[in-house]
C-alpha positions in Angstrom: -24.3 -4.1 0.9 -24.7 -1.6 3.7 -23.1 -0.8 7.0 -26.0 -2.4 8.7 -25.3 -5.7 6.9 -21.7 -5.6 8.2 -23.0 -5.0 11.7 -25.4 -7.9 11.4 -22.6 -10.2 10.4 -20.2 -9.4 13.2 -20.3 -13.0 14.4 -18.3 -13.8 11.2 -15.5 -11.3 12.0 -13.4 -13.4 14.3 -13.1 -16.2 11.7 -12.3 -14.1 8.6 -10.0 -11.5 10.0 -7.1 -13.8 10.4 -7.9 -15.8 7.2 -8.1 -12.7 5.0 -4.8 -11.3 6.3 -3.0 -14.5 5.7 -4.3 -14.5 2.1 -3.2 -10.9 1.8 0.3 -11.8 2.8 0.6 -14.5 0.3 -1.1 -12.9 -2.7 0.1 -9.3 -2.2 -3.3 -8.1 -3.2 -3.0 -4.5 -2.0 -2.1 -1.8 -4.5 -1.5 1.9 -4.4 -0.9 4.2 -7.3 -1.6 7.7 -8.7 -0.2 11.1 -8.9 -2.6 12.8 -6.5 -2.7 12.2 -2.7 -6.5 11.7 -2.9 -6.0 9.0 -5.6 -3.9 7.0 -3.2 -6.9 6.6 -0.9 -8.4 4.1 -3.5 -5.9 1.5 -2.3 -7.7 1.2 1.0 -11.0 1.1 -0.9 -9.7 -2.1 -2.6 -8.4 -3.6 0.6 -11.9 -3.5 2.1 -13.4 -4.8 -1.1 -11.2 -7.8 -0.9 -11.8 -8.4 2.8 -15.5 -8.5 2.4 -15.6 -10.4 -0.9 -13.6 -13.4 0.4 -15.8 -13.7 3.4 -18.9 -14.1 1.2 -19.9 -10.4 1.0 -20.5 -8.4 -2.1 -17.9 -5.8 -0.9 -17.7 -2.1 -0.1 -15.6 0.8 -1.2 -14.2 2.9 1.6 -13.0 6.5 0.8 -11.0 9.1 2.6 -12.4 12.6 3.5 -9.6 15.0 2.3 -8.1 17.2 5.0 -7.9 20.9 5.0 -4.2 20.9 4.0 -3.7 17.8 1.8 0.1 17.9 1.8 0.3 18.0 5.6 -2.8 16.2 6.6 -4.2 14.4 3.5 -6.8 12.2 5.3 -9.0 13.0 8.2 -10.9 9.7 8.4 -12.1 6.8 6.4 -15.7 6.2 5.7 -17.9 3.8 3.8 -18.7 5.1 0.4 -20.8 2.6 -1.6 -21.4 -1.0 -2.5 -19.0 -2.6 -4.9 -20.2 -4.7 -7.9 -19.7 -8.5 -7.9 -18.1 -10.9 -8.8 -14.5 -9.8 -8.0 -12.9 -11.7 -5.1 -9.5 -10.0 -4.9 -7.8 -7.0 -6.2 -4.1 -6.8 -6.9 -3.5 -3.3 -8.4 -5.2 0.0 -9.1 -4.0 2.9 -11.3 -5.6 6.3 -11.4 -4.3 8.5 -14.2 -6.6 11.4 -13.2 -8.6 12.3 -10.1 -11.8 10.9 -11.7 -10.5 7.9 -13.7 -9.3 4.7 -12.1 -8.8 1.1 -13.2 -8.7 -1.8 -10.7 -7.5 -5.3 -11.6 -7.4 -8.7 -9.9 -9.1 -12.1 -9.8 -12.7 -13.3 -9.9 -14.4 -15.6 -7.5 -13.3 -18.7 -9.4 -9.7 -18.1 -8.3 -8.3 -18.3 -11.8 -10.2 -15.8 -13.9 -9.7 -12.0 -14.2 -11.4 -9.1 -12.7 -11.4 -5.6 -14.2 -13.3 -2.6 -12.9 -13.3 1.0 -14.0 -14.6 4.3 -12.6 -14.8 7.6 -14.5 -16.6 9.6 -11.8 -14.1 9.7 -8.9 -15.3 6.4 -7.5 -19.0 7.2 -7.3 -19.7 4.3 -9.7 -17.6 1.3 -10.5 -18.3 -0.6 -13.7 -17.4 -4.3 -14.2 -15.5 -4.4 -17.5 -14.2 -8.0 -17.1 -16.3 -9.3 -20.0 -14.3 -7.0 -22.4 -11.1 -8.9 -21.7 -9.7 -11.6 -24.2 -10.7 -15.1 -23.2 -7.0 -16.1 -22.7 -6.6 -13.8 -19.7 -6.4 -15.2 -16.2 -5.8 -13.3 -13.0 -4.5 -9.8 -13.4 -1.8 -8.6 -11.0 -0.7 -5.2 -12.2 -2.0 -2.2 -14.1 -0.3 1.1 -15.0 -2.1 4.0 -16.8 -0.6 7.2 -18.2 -4.0 8.6 -19.2 -7.6 7.5 -19.2 -7.1 6.1 -22.7 -3.7 4.4 -22.4 -3.0 1.6 -19.9 -1.0 -1.6 -19.6 -2.1 -4.6 -17.5 -0.2 -7.8 -16.7 -0.9 -11.1 -15.0 -1.3 -14.8 -15.9 -3.0 -16.6 -18.7 -6.2 -18.6 -18.2 -4.3 -21.8 -17.7 -2.1 -20.2 -15.0 1.1 -21.4 -16.7 2.3 -18.2 -18.4 2.2 -14.5 -18.4 -0.1 -12.0 -20.2 0.1 -8.4 -21.1 -2.8 -6.2 -22.3 -3.1 -2.7 -23.6 -6.1 -0.3 -23.3 -6.8 2.3 -26.0 -10.0 3.9 -24.6 -12.2 1.5 -26.4 -10.9 -2.0 -26.0 -8.4 -4.2 -24.2 -6.1 -6.1 -26.5 -3.7 -8.9 -25.9 0.0 -8.3 -26.6 2.6 -10.9 -27.7 5.1 -11.8 -25.1 8.5 -13.5 -25.6 8.3 -17.3 -25.4 8.4 -18.8 -21.9 7.5 -15.6 -20.0 6.0 -16.6 -16.6 3.4 -14.9 -14.5 3.9 -11.1 -14.4 3.2 -9.3 -11.1 4.0 -5.6 -11.7 4.1 -3.0 -14.5 5.1 0.6 -14.6 4.7 2.9 -17.6 6.1 6.4 -18.2 4.6 6.8 -21.7 2.7 4.7 -24.2 6.0 3.6 -25.7 7.9 2.9 -22.5 6.9 0.4 -19.8 8.7 -2.2 -17.6 7.0 -5.4 -16.4 8.4 -7.9 -13.8 7.4 -11.3 -12.5 8.7 -14.8 -11.7 8.4 -18.5 -12.2 9.8 -21.4 -10.2 11.1 -24.9 -10.8 11.2 -27.8 -8.4 14.6 -29.3 -7.8 15.7 -32.3 -5.9 14.0 -32.9 -2.5 11.2 -30.6 -3.6 13.3 -27.4 -3.2 12.1 -24.5 -5.2 14.3 -22.3 -7.5 12.7 -19.0 -8.4 13.3 -17.4 -11.8 12.9 -13.7 -12.1 11.9 -11.9 -15.3 11.9 -8.3 -16.5 10.5 -7.1 -19.8 10.5 -3.7 -21.6 7.8 -2.3 -23.9 8.8 0.1 -26.7 5.2 0.8 -27.9 5.4 -2.2 -30.4 7.2 -5.1 -28.8 7.9 -6.7 -25.3 11.5 -7.7 -25.0 13.2 -9.9 -22.4 15.9 -8.2 -20.3 18.9 -9.8 -18.6 18.8 -9.8 -14.8 21.8 -10.2 -12.5 22.7 -13.7 -11.5 20.7 -15.0 -8.6 17.7 -12.8 -8.9 14.5 -14.7 -8.3 11.0 -13.4 -8.2 10.3 -9.7 -8.7 7.2 -8.3 -7.0 7.1 -4.7 -8.1 8.7 -2.1 -10.4 8.5 1.7 -10.5 9.9 3.9 -13.3 10.3 7.6 -13.5 11.7 7.6 -17.0 12.8 5.2 -19.8 16.2 5.2 -18.3 15.4 4.8 -14.6 13.5 2.1 -12.7 13.6 0.3 -9.4 12.4 -3.3 -8.9 12.2 -5.3 -5.7 11.7 -9.0 -4.9 13.8 -11.9 -3.7 16.6 -14.2 -4.7 16.5 -17.5 -6.6 16.3 -19.5 -3.4 13.6 -17.3 -2.0 15.5 -16.7 1.2 16.7 -13.1 0.9 15.6 -9.8 -0.6 16.8 -8.0 -3.7 16.6 -4.5 -5.1 17.6 -3.6 -8.6 18.1 -0.4 -10.6 17.6 0.1 -14.4 19.7 2.7 -16.2 18.1 2.3 -19.6 20.4 -0.6 -20.6 21.3 -2.7 -17.6 19.7 -4.0 -14.4 22.1 -3.7 -11.4 21.9 -5.3 -7.9 21.8 -2.8 -5.0 23.0 -3.3 -1.4 20.2 -3.4 1.2 20.4 -2.9 4.9 20.4 -6.1 7.1 17.2 -7.2 8.7 14.9 -6.9 5.7 13.3 -10.1 4.7 11.0 -9.4 1.8 10.1 -6.4 -0.3 6.6 -6.3 -1.8 6.3 -2.8 -3.4 8.4 0.1 -4.5 7.5 3.7 -5.5 9.9 6.3 -7.0 9.4 10.0 -7.6 12.9 10.6 -9.0 16.3 8.9 -9.4 17.2 10.1 -5.9 14.0 9.2 -4.0 12.3 5.8 -3.8 10.5 4.0 -0.9 10.2 0.2 -0.7 8.1 -1.7 1.8 7.7 -5.3 2.9 8.4 -7.7 5.8 11.1 -8.1 8.4 11.4 -11.8 7.4 10.7 -13.2 4.0 7.4 -15.1 3.6 6.6 -13.9 7.1 3.4 -14.9 8.8 4.2 -13.9 12.4 6.6 -10.9 12.0 6.7 -8.4 14.8 7.3 -5.5 12.4 7.1 -4.6 8.7 9.9 -3.0 6.7 10.2 0.4 5.0 13.3 1.7 3.2 14.2 4.8 1.3 16.6 5.3 -1.5 18.5 8.6 -1.9 20.2 7.9 -5.1 23.2 6.1 -3.5 22.0 4.2 -0.4 19.0 2.3 0.9 18.2 3.2 4.5 15.9 1.5 7.0 13.0 3.4 8.5 11.4 3.0 11.9 7.8 2.0 11.7 5.1 2.2 14.4 5.2 -0.9 16.6 1.7 -2.0 15.5 2.8 -2.7 11.9 3.1 -6.3 10.9 4.0 -6.2 7.2 3.4 -3.7 4.4 2.1 -4.8 1.0 2.2 -1.6 -1.1 3.4 2.0 -1.1 2.9 5.1 -3.3 4.8 8.4 -3.1 4.1 11.7 -4.7 7.1 13.6 -3.2 10.0 13.1 -0.7 7.6 14.3 2.0 4.5 12.4 1.2 3.9 8.6 0.9 1.1 6.2 1.8 1.7 2.6 2.7 -0.8 -0.2 3.4 -0.6 -3.6 5.0 -1.5 -5.4 8.2 -1.2 -4.7 11.9 0.2 -7.1 14.4 -2.3 -6.0 17.0 -5.0 -8.4 18.3 -7.1 -9.5 15.3 -4.5 -8.5 12.6 -6.3 -5.5 11.3 -5.5 -3.6 8.1 -3.2 -0.6 8.6 -2.4 2.5 6.6 0.6 4.7 7.2 1.7 8.2 6.0 5.2 9.5 5.5 6.0 13.1 6.0 9.7 13.0 5.1 10.8 12.1 8.6 8.3 9.8 10.3 5.7 7.1 9.5 2.4 7.7 11.3 -0.6 5.4 11.6 
């Protein structure tokens, strides 16, 4: 796949731009992670990979050219880097434990199977490792690596009716036993090989075809995954971010699916937090300490025509709304390395619904 091929296929652009962005909103396929500002750029790489794959293309990786002063101006521009190997059709999460090692997970072009890719050379080459996964694995939604030889990945089983968790030991991916009845898992965050949190959801259909969402949170102690008790009324959880075994934040929505929730973990209990009004849905959260987190999402839950996305910050006591550029429709993922640097990705509400990337400098979000 080359830039010229994209140019030759411009006639397809009008059709797939709106289609792809609608899928992005539903599947939350955009992910950002990593300890380095440059690592964060891989999230945009994966957005473009997904956009091209679902429109029938092989896919491209797009990379950022680092700025002179990374902390103040981390990205000068985005440019096409290389072709991406088939057959992945969507990516849900990426984790980069070093500046050269990254793991990307998602779904294959069947819609129910997994996709797993790895780079060990700073993105110059991506290798399809999907065949190394156990046959029971379906779509993968989250991955968290503490080093190049220690990762956890979560998602759904090959039947689509339950969750899966996998561990990576630098030579193989191995299935882990989950508690009975665990539904699909959407996010995972590890602070060590013996301390991870995973979140997800299931739903049941009640009278008159109303849905009741059922949230789930699990902890990993290096040997066993254990169910945790969530506050009453918590439905699906989309994302979790931990800074230690005794501090995590998780975001999602309530059991009816009609308002947003944020929870904190203190090592023994999950607790509901108060959110500002006007926030409809939260898709991602990133914490650097117990006193700084950023969560992003939509102004209205399950939004398809929102006029603005949502971004909030946590100071250890209170969640506060941020002002976003007017072009932002919704935000799917965020990653922070300090209180003065975050990157968020999502969709623009400008004509054509383009992908958008924002940076946070501690005061302002900028396109």
